[in-house]
N, C-alpha and C positions, 0 to 999 in steps of 0.2 A: 419510691413514690413518684407519681407523674409530676412534671414541672410545668408543663404548658397549662395556661389557665383554662383553655377549652377542655383539656383532658381532666383537669381538676373538677370542673363543673359536672362531668359525666362520671366521675369516680364514685362508686356506690359507698365507699368508705368516707367520703367527704360530707359527713353530716355532723351537726353539733352533738347529737345524742351519742353517736359512736365515739367521737373525740372525747367527750366527757366521761364515757364509760371506760375508755382506755386510761384516762388520767386518774380515775378512781383506784387504779392498781397501785398508786403511790400512797394511798391512805394508810396510816399507821407505819409509815416508813420515813427514811431520811435521804435527802439529796445532798451530795457533797460538792462543794465548789473545788475545782482542781485547776492546776496550771500546766500539768504535763502528764505524760503517759504513766510514769511511776506512781504518781498520786492516784490516778484513775484506777490502777490495778489494786492499790490498797483499798480504795472505796469499794471495788468489786469484791475483793476477798472478805471484807467486813460484812457484806450483806446489804450494802446501800441499794436504794431503789433507782437511783439515777445520778448523773454527774452534770454539772454546769461549768463550762469553761470560763475561768476568770478573765476579765478584760483588763489589760494592762493600763494603769493610770499614767497618762502622759503629761498630767498637770494642766492640760488645756481641754480639748474636746475629746471625750471618750467615745469612740465609734464602735461598730459591731465587733463581735469576737472574730479572731483570726480563722478564716475558713480553712486554711491549710492545717491548722491544729485540730479543727473540728474533724476533718477527714482522718487524721492520725488517731484520734480518740475512738472514732467509729470503727476503725480497723483493729484497734488494740483490745477493746473490751466489749462485752456483750450487753452492758448497761445502756439504757437510753441516754443519749447525749443531748444536752440542752445548749443552744447557742443564743447569746444575747444580741438584741438589736435595739436601735433607738426608737422611741415612741413615734409612731406615724411614718417611719421610714420604710416604705414599701419595697424599695429596691434592695435595701439590706436584708429584708425578710426573704425576698426571692432568692438572693444569693445564699443565704443561710440554708434555705430549703434545698437548693441545688447542691450544696456542699454535703448534704446527707444528714443534717441535724434531725434528730428524731422529734425534738420539741423546740419551739422558738419562744424565748423570753423577751417580750416587748418591755424593756426595762427602763424604769424611771431613774435608775442609777446612772444611766448614760446621758450625757449632756445633750439636750435638744430644747427647743423653745417650749416653754410651759404653755399648756392649753392646746397643744397640737392635736389634731383629730387622730383618734386611734386607727390603727390598721383594720381594714375589713377582713377579718380572719376567715370568713366564709369563702374567700377566693383562694385559699391555700389548703392543701391536703394535710399539712402538718399542724398538730395541736399547738395552741399558744398559752403561755402564762402571762398574766398581767398583774401589776401592783395596784393596791387600793388602800385608802385609809378612811374613807367615808362611805355611807350607803350610796350616795350618788355615783361615786367612782366604781363601786361594786356593780351597780346596775349598768353603767356605761360599758364596763369591760365585758360583762356577760352578754350585753346586747350586741357588742361588736364581734362576739364569737369566741371569747376566751374560754378555755377548758379547765383552767385552774387560776385561783386568785392567791396572790401573795400579799398578806397584810403587812404593811410597812410602817416605819416610824421615821422621824427626821434623824439625820446622822448623829446628832447629839444624844439621842435616846435609843439608838439602834440595838443596844445590848441591855436595855432596861425591860426585862420581861413583864414587869407590872404595867409598863406603858403599853406594850404590845397587847396584853390582855385587856387593858382599858379600851384600846381602840376597837378591838373585836366586840367587846360588850356594848360599846356605844353604837356600833353599826347595828347590832341585834336590837337594841332599844329603839333606834331610829326606824327600823323595819316595823316594829310594833306600832309606833306612832303613825307611820304611813298606812298601815292596815286600817287603823281607826279613821283616818282621813278618808280613805276610799269607801269604807262602810258608810260614813256620814254623807259622802257624795251621792251614794246610791239612794239613801233616804230622802235627800233634798230633791234629787231628780224625780222621785216618785210623787212629790207634792203636786197638787193640781195647779195647772196654769190658769190663773184667774184673768178675767177681762181687764183691759187696760183701764187705769184710773188716772185722771189728769188733775193737776193742781190748778190754782186760780189763774196761773199764767198760761195754762193750756199745755204745759209740759207733762209727759208721761211720768208718773211716779214709779219709782223702783219698787217692785213687789218684794215681799219677804223672801220668796223663793229665789228671786234673782240675787238679792243681797247675800243670802247665805251661800248660794252657788259661787258667787265671786269670791267670797271669803275662803271657802274650802279649796277652790281651785288655786288661789294664791298661796295657801298653806302647802299644797302639794308641789306647786311650782318652786317654792322656797327650798323644799327638800331635794327635788329633782328638776333642775332648770330645763326649759323647753319641753315640759311634760306633755303638753297638749297633743303634739304630733305622735307621741309614743304611748299614750295613756293605756291602750289595750295591753301593750307589752308590760307596762308597769303593773297593771292588775294581775297579769299572769305571774310575774316575778314575785309580787307581794303574797300571792295565794299559796306559794310553795311553803311547806313546813320547814324545809331546810334549803340552803342555797344549792343550786343544781350542779355545782362544781366543788372540788376539794378546796379547802382553805388552809394554806400553808403560811409560814412566816420564816424570815431569815434572821439568823442570830450568829454573831461572831464566835463567842467563847461560851457556849452553854455548858453548865455543869450537868451531871445526870439529874439533879434535883430541878434545875431550870427546865430541862426537856420534859420532865414529868409534869411540872406545873403548867407548862404551855398546853400540853395534850389534855390535861384534866380540865382545862378551861375553854375547850372547844376547838382547838386547832386540830387539823387532820394529819399534820406532819410538819417537819421543819427542814430548812436548808442550813447547813453548817459551812462557815467560810473556809477558804483555803488555808488560813492561818493555823488550822488544826494540824496540818502536815508540817508546817515550819516552826510552830511554837510549842508543840507537845513532844515530850521525850519518846513516847510510844504511840504514834498516831493510830496504828491498827487496833491496839487495845482500847484506846479512847473511842474510836469509831464503833467498835463492838459494844462498848458500854452504852453509848448514846442510842444505838439501834435497839438494844434490848429494852431500854427504858421507854422509848417512843412506842414500841410494840406492846408494852405492858405497863402503861403509866400509873396504874393504880395498885400494882403489885409491890408492896413495900419490902418484901423479901428480896426481890431482884434489885430494887433501888439501893437497899442497904449493902447488898453484895458488891455491886459495881462501884458504889461510892468508896467502899473500903479498898478495893483493888486499884482504882484509878486515881483517887484523890479528887477533891472538889475543884482545886485550881492548879492542875498540873501543867501549867504553861510556863515556858521560859521567859516570855515577854510580859 
C-alpha cells in the first residue's frame, strides 16, 4: 500500500466503501490476539480470519504495537495482521501502515487522553477498527472513516457476554429513538412560518414551530453532541437499515456457548484474547471449536459436538 499521503489520496482503493467491503470478509469469523509467530500460525491453521498483535502491558502508558513484530507476522502468515495504535495518534498510525499492517486498530485499550479527536482515517489506505459503547461513539467512529466497530465494555465486565449484548441492544434502541427524532424534525420544519407576534412589551413571541424545533434539536444534540454541523451525515447514518460496517466484540475466555450467544444477538464476529494460547491445554482444538460455532451460531448439533470435545471451561488459569 502507498504510504505518502498524496499517493493515498489518488489511490482508487482508498474509499470508505471499498474498505468496508474488505472488512465484511471478517463477518462470521474470529480474530485472534497473538504475541508471537507460533501463535499466529495456530490461528492460521485453525481457520481464523485475522490476527491482532497483543500490546505488552508495561504498567504505565501502553503505546502502539511493536512494528518489528508486525513485520514478522506479515512475513510468517497469510492472515491479515492488525496493529493497535493509540486513539488520535496519527504518527503511530502512519508507522503502523508503513510497517505493513493490513488493518489498524485505533484502540481505547491503549492509554491516551480521554476525549482525544479520532484519527481521520480517510488519509490512510489501510482500513481501521475502532471501539464504541454508545450510539454517539458508533456515529463518530464511522464518520471518521472506521471500517469495523468493536463493541466494548469496561474492564470489570469485559467477559460478561450479557453486558456486551446489552450494550449492543442499547445502541440499536438509541438508533430507533434518533430516527423518531429526525422524523419529528422533518414534520416540524414543514410547519408554516407564521408572521411575527409581539407581546405587550414589544418582544417577539416564540412561535409553536420555533419552540418545537428547539426542543427536537436539543433532543438530537443530547444523543449526538455537535450535531448541527453534521446533521446531514446523521440523517444518512440513521436511514441505514444496518450499520454500514461489521460489528465485532472482544472477549477473553469465551466458551462455545458464549460465542454462539454473542452471534445470535447481533454481533458479526468476535476477537479472542491471547490467553487462549497460554491458558488452554489444546489451543488449536479450542480455536477450531470457537470458529465452527461463530460460523454456525444457530446450529445446536455443532454447538453440542464442540462443547463435548472441548469442554466449557478448559482453561488452566
